[in-house]
Structures are given as structure tokens and as C-alpha cells.
C-alpha positions, 0 to 999 in steps of 0.5 A, spaced: 324 414 739 324 421 735 327 420 728 333 424 728 337 426 721 343 429 723 347 434 718 354 430 719 354 422 719 359 417 719 358 411 714 362 405 715 362 401 708 365 394 705 372 394 703 374 397 710 372 404 709 369 410 713 365 415 709 364 423 712 358 425 709 355 432 710 348 434 707 348 427 704 355 428 700 361 426 701 367 430 704 372 425 706 374 417 706 378 414 711 381 407 708 384 402 713 384 395 710 391 391 709 392 392 702 395 399 704 401 400 708 398 405 713 391 407 713 390 414 710 384 419 708 382 419 701 379 423 697 378 430 701 373 433 696 373 440 695 367 446 694 367 445 687 366 437 688 372 434 686 378 431 690 384 436 693 388 430 694 391 424 691 395 417 691 401 418 689 406 422 686 404 425 679 411 423 676 415 419 680 413 412 681 417 411 687 413 416 691 407 411 692 408 411 699 405 418 699 397 416 701 393 423 700 393 425 708 396 420 712 401 418 719 407 416 718 415 417 720 422 416 717 425 413 723 421 411 730 425 406 734 430 405 728 425 403 723 422 407 717 415 407 717 415 413 711 417 408 705 414 402 703 418 395 703 419 389 706 424 391 711 419 397 713 414 398 718 406 398 717 400 401 721 394 398 722 387 399 725 386 394 731 379 397 732 375 403 732 372 406 739 366 410 736 363 414 730 359 420 732 354 424 728 351 430 729 349 437 726 356 441 728 360 435 726 362 428 725 367 425 729 371 418 728 375 415 734 380 409 732 386 406 735 392 404 731 398 400 732 405 401 729 408 394 727 416 393 725 418 388 720 419 383 726 411 384 728 412 387 734 407 392 736 412 399 737 407 404 738 399 405 740 396 411 737 389 413 738 386 418 733 380 422 733 378 426 727 372 431 727 369 434 721 365 441 721 362 444 715 363 451 714 358 455 709 360 454 702 361 447 702 368 448 705 370 444 711 375 444 717 378 437 719 381 436 725 386 431 727 387 429 734 392 424 736 395 420 742 402 416 741 404 411 747 410 407 746 409 399 748 416 400 752 418 405 757 421 409 752 421 410 744 425 415 740 422 418 734 429 420 731 430 427 727 427 427 721 424 431 715 419 426 714 413 426 719 408 425 722 402 428 719 403 428 711 399 431 706 399 430 698 395 434 694 392 434 687 395 435 681 391 441 680 393 444 687 400 444 686 405 449 683 409 445 678 404 440 675 397 444 676 399 452 677 397 452 684 400 456 689 404 455 696 404 460 701 406 460 709 403 464 714 410 467 714 409 470 707 414 465 703 411 464 697 415 458 694 419 452 696 426 455 695 424 460 700 419 456 705 423 449 705 425 447 712 423 455 715 418 455 720 411 457 720 404 456 723 401 454 717 402 452 710 397 453 704 396 450 697 391 452 692 389 451 685 385 452 679 381 446 680 374 447 675 372 451 669 369 458 671 363 460 669 362 463 662 368 468 661 371 468 667 377 465 670 378 458 673 375 456 680 380 455 685 380 451 691 385 449 697 388 446 703 391 450 709 394 446 713 395 449 720 400 446 726 398 447 733 401 452 739 400 446 743 404 441 739 412 440 741 417 444 737 411 450 735 412 453 730 414 447 726 419 447 720 416 445 714 417 440 708 414 443 703 414 441 695 412 445 689 410 438 686 404 438 691 407 436 698 406 439 705 408 436 712 409 439 719 416 436 721 415 434 728 422 432 728 426 436 723 431 439 728 430 434 734 428 428 736 422 426 741 423 421 746 416 417 747 415 415 754 409 410 755 407 413 762 406 420 759 403 419 751 404 424 746 398 428 744 398 432 737 393 436 733 393 439 726 387 442 723 385 442 715 381 448 713 378 446 705 377 452 702 373 455 696 377 460 694 385 462 693 389 463 699 387 469 704 391 470 709 386 474 714 381 468 714 387 463 715 389 468 721 382 468 723 382 460 723 388 459 726 386 463 732 380 459 733 384 453 733 387 455 739 381 454 743 378 448 740 377 443 745 381 437 746 376 430 745 378 425 750 376 417 749 372 414 754 367 409 756 359 411 755 354 410 759 349 410 754 345 404 752 348 400 746 354 405 746 362 402 748 365 409 748 364 416 747 368 422 746 367 427 752 370 435 750 376 437 755 379 444 756 383 446 750 389 447 754 389 441 758 395 437 754 400 443 752 407 441 752 413 444 751 
């Protein structure tokens, strides 16, 4: 059999970690051990070689539930999956479907359970994450997910908190690191952007010294909502202390149905420059035509499941 050395690789490691590597370098790590109340991605490594996200808040110990990049919601079926505590819900990875390497991207597909404090599983979540390398050590991280309740219907209540959350590093935050917050619609701070609709938000900041005599090097993360998601464009929960969230249910809730799973998709552009509106607009346009990836049983030897591309518009929802 010919040897194959794909550029993008997924490496499972002890401690319930999965490492996304490009050209031998780590770009992203998935954590799914029971020491965390819910799984998360940490770190996200930027082009300068430093983490662009963090675990927890730089100044508030009551925000330890902020886990870099993670799924959560403040009220799913009456259960709080946002905060940490004895009366809150947990999310556990039940199993993985497949890990796929390649020259153009690496892709992970896993299955998660959202569990009430009683131990009852309220929700099944299939999660597909695709990392695509770009020039200059930049990355596109696409996150696709399917939510299926275990009962016929399950309400996701109106709330600012959920469903995909991003806590950026101290260096990127406006308040702690001298970074910038910018929306697709031109808002440039928390005061003018909080709760307002946008197609995307960007958080960028100085992360490393520049070359001799030059200004500091900037990296950033642009977080895109997708036109196929419900309530698009999202009304965002953004904070100057380093927090971004496309609020799925800020103005109204969603009633999940077991016979019609809710499918969502988001995109993160990990970039090597300050915010650039033209670049963000180009990526948002391209994102509209990225394929959906379906998890299905594989016909290949020694492989249980595989990912198969579908039409980008096959799961659009109101």
C-alpha cells in the first residue's frame, strides 16, 4: 500500500484530547474528558504561534464556565447548561464517529449527550468540525451540528446565552489587551453592538512583538453566523472583556422536534492581521456555499463511519 502523509491530521491523545495538526503543528485541540462540565476546543493557535482563546475570564473567577470555544445554553427544557453547579446540566461525548485526515482539511465527527442533573439525556448532538488551512498559517474552523431531542419536542428558551460561545485570549480583548471588536454592520464596541444583529463579529488584538522598530503583531478571530441558521442574522452577545456569542434565541425561543433535527453551522476565521472588512465579506460569501457533511456508515474496510458532502442549501431553516 502506498504511503500517505496528509498535510492535515487528527491525533487522538491520552486525557481525552484530539489534536488538529497542520504541517506537523497544532492548530486546535478538542477536550472531551469528564473533568470538564462540557467539551471544548482549547487552544486555538493563531498564525503568531500563540493561543487566541482562553479558559475562563481574566478578572472574574465566577466565569470559569467560559471554556474557550464550547456549546452551551442557559435554558434547554428548563435546565441550565450554561453555568457550572450541582443543579446544572452537563454535556458528555458519548462516542466518536470518524476522524478524517487530508491535504485540504481535517474533519472530526462526534456524538454528544446533553444530560440533566437527574441523569436523563435530554438531547443528542452530532458535531462535525472541519479545519481548513489557509496561507500565512491562518485557519478556517467550520462547526456544523445537529440537535435532536430524546422526546417529541423540547424547548430552547429565549436567552442571550447560547449556543456556540467564544472566549478570546486576554491579548485580543478590548479591555484587558487593547484589542478591537468590530461587526459586519460597522459597530466597533460593546456599547453600540451588544444585542444588535450582525452577520459576523471580529475580535482582534496585539499578540506578539513586531520586528525591530515595528508595531506589535496582530492576530484575530472572525466569528460568522450562517444564512441557513434560524433567526439569521443573529443578534449578538459581545463584551469588551473578550467574549463573542451569536445568540440563537435572543428574541425568541425554538421548539426542537425529534422528527426534524435542528442543524446549525458557524465559521471561525483565525487570521494574521487586524480586522479587514473586505476579507471578512469574501469569506462570508464563500461560507454560503460550503457543503454540509453527512455522517454515514462507511463501506471502506476497517472504517465504521465516513463524512459525505451534501448540497450547501439542503438544510436551510426559517
